[in-house]
N, C-alpha and C positions, 0 to 999 in steps of 0.2 A: 264564067268559069273562074274558081278563085285558081289562084295563081300559089303554086309547090313554093314550103318553104323549104330555102336556098343552102347550104353549110351551115353561113355564116350567123345564120335564126336559127340553127341547130344549138351551134357553139354558146349564141349568148343567154342562150331560152339555160340550155348547160351550166354555164357560168352563174346564172341567178340563182339557180336551183342550189348549185354547192354555195353560197355564198350562205341563203337561209341555212344551209347546215350546219355551217361551219358556226355564224350567230346561235341554233338555238343548240349545241356544243360548247359557246363557251358561254353561255346563264345557266347547261345546267353540267360543268364542268366547277364553276361554283360554287356551286350547290355541292357537285360530289366530295369538293373539299371540303366542306366545312362539320361534312358525314361521316367523313374519313376515321376518327377519334372513336365511336358510337359501332360503326359497321367493324370494328378491328377489335375490339373487345366482343363486340357479339361472338366477333368466328372462335375469338380464345376459349373463350366459353361453352360454345356452343354444344361440345362435346363432352364435354367434362369437367362440371359448372363445380363442384368440392372442388378441384382439383386446375383450375385453368392451364390450359398448355404453356411455360413460360417459353417467350421467343425472343431469341440473340441481332443484334447489328455483329456481324464479322468485318465491316470498315466502313469508312466515317459514311461513307453517302446511302448505308443499305437506309436508314430512316429517312432518310430524302427520297430516294428513292419509292418506297414501296407505301411513302406519303403521296406523292404526286403517281406512282399504279393506278392505286386504287381508287382514287378523285378521278381519274379518266374511265377505268371502267366502269365506276358507275355513274358515270358521265356517259359516255356511251350507250351503256343501258337506258337511260333515258330519252336519251334521244331518239331510237329506236322505232318509237311509230312515228314521230318526224321525219325521220329521215324515210319511211317506207310508203308516209305523204305522196311526199317531192319525188318520190321514184315514178309514183302513178302518175302525178303532176302531170312530168314528164314525157311519160311515154304515152301518157291518154288522146294526146294529138293524133297519133300516128294510126291508132287504131279503126278499125270499123267500130259502128252504132251496135253492134254483136258484142265483139269482144267487150268495151266497155263496161256493158250489160252482167257479163261473165266474168269479169278476174279480177272488179275490185273486190270481192265477198271473201281472193284468195287470202287479201291483207291479213284482216281481222283473223284467219284460219292458223295464218303461218306464228301469226305473234302468239296464238292460244297455242298450239304444239309444242314453240319453244318452250314455253311459260311451264307447263306440262315435262316436257326432259329434265327445264332446269328442274324443279320440283321432285324431278324422282334422281336426277343423278346429287343433290344437293341432303335431300334425306334419307335415300338410300344406298346406293354408290359412294359415296364421299363418307361417309361413318364409318364403312366398311371396311374401305382402305384401311383407314384413321385405324381403326380395332387394330385390321389386321399386319401393319403400319407398328402399331405397337407392341404387336404383343409377340414378333420376330425378335423387338431389341430387344425389351424384356430376356425372350429366352436365351439371349447373347451373352448379359448380365452388362447389356450396357445404359449407357444413361441417357435418355432421349432427353439433347439439346437438338434445338430446333430454331433453325436462322431464317428471321419472318420473310426473308426476300425467300428465298423457296420453299419456305409454305405452303404463302401464295399461290406460287409456278406452280405447287402440285397440288393446289385447288384449281385451279386455270385449267389445267392440262385432262385435266377427268371431265371437269362440266361440262368444258365449252366443248370438246367434239360429242358429248353425250347429247347434250341440246339444242343440235344442230344435225344429227341424225337424227333427230323426231323431224322435221324438216321432209324427209322424202317420202312421203306423201303427195305434198303438193308439188316439188319438183316431177313429178309423174302426172299429175294431172296437166301442169302446164306441157310438157313432153309430148304429152298425149295430142293434147290439144291441139300441135302442133303436126303430129302423122308422125313423132318420129319413131314411139312409143305402139304398140298395140298391145290388146292380153295374146293372142299367138306367139307376137318373143318374148314375154314376161314368161310363158308357160315353158316356153324352150331356154331363159336360161336359169331357171328355179334351182336347180346342182349349183351353179356354176355361185348363185346367187345366198346361198346356205354358207357355203366354203366361206366366203365374207365375211358374213356375218359372225360366223364362229372367229373368224379372226381379230373380226375389231372387237363382237366385246372379249375377248383375248388380254389384248393390248390398251381395254382403255380400263381395266378392272386389276387388282393384285391376287398373284398369281396362285390362284387356288381354282380350284371347281367350281362353290358356291358362289362366288361372287360372280366370276363368267358366267354361270347357269343363269340368273337371276336380273345383269344386262341383256341376256340374250331375247330373254322370251318378248319383252313388247319390243326388240325389231324384230322379231319373226312373224309377231300381231302386225307389226306392219308393213311388214312384207306379202303378207300375205292377204292385209286389207288392200292391200296394191292394185289386186286382182278383178273387182267388182271398179275399183276409182279408175281404173284403166278402160274398164270397159264401157263406163257411163261418158265418163271424157270424149272417148273415141265417137260414140253414139251422136252426142253431141256435136263434134266440131263434122260428122258426117251429115 
């Protein structure tokens, strides 16, 4: 009979995986820093190519902060597939043979859903937010003067939460496999879930009905798709 790994063994393996992730992130960070200027140039011209958005530095450290933050975000994004792989290699020994066969496909599926959410928020939601803010600014007779750091923070605040919201089916399948979520429980929580979805779509978008409704549509579709997914995952568990 094989000896069970001790706590020290788990901590040693965790440290090893963390070191691998840090090395990969350092490599990706170097590449990310090299791409900062073309990425920022693209962001400035994305929604107004004829008249690029003028960014301003409101403090001596704004440019350095923006440069490093952009490089870090690019590095993290490039490291995500490797990070998911290391997470899988760490938890794999603790899973049964059946779980080892069923869980790995969730990793590329999670990455795909994240990219879909990223594309939806970048090409649809964020342009609407910029256009809405610009329209309100001009209607009030104000001059559009954007701080570079504030603009990027506004971008991340919209895109990141919405991209993560697209991970809902993956979380649901995982919970259903653990027996924590059943189709019956989902049906009973439908009204409450719709209230949450409306609230989320309102928070992530500008204060107008059309933008919130456009964001609400994919969230509702993901929620409704959760019923057959939960049923399928629950049957697989049984």
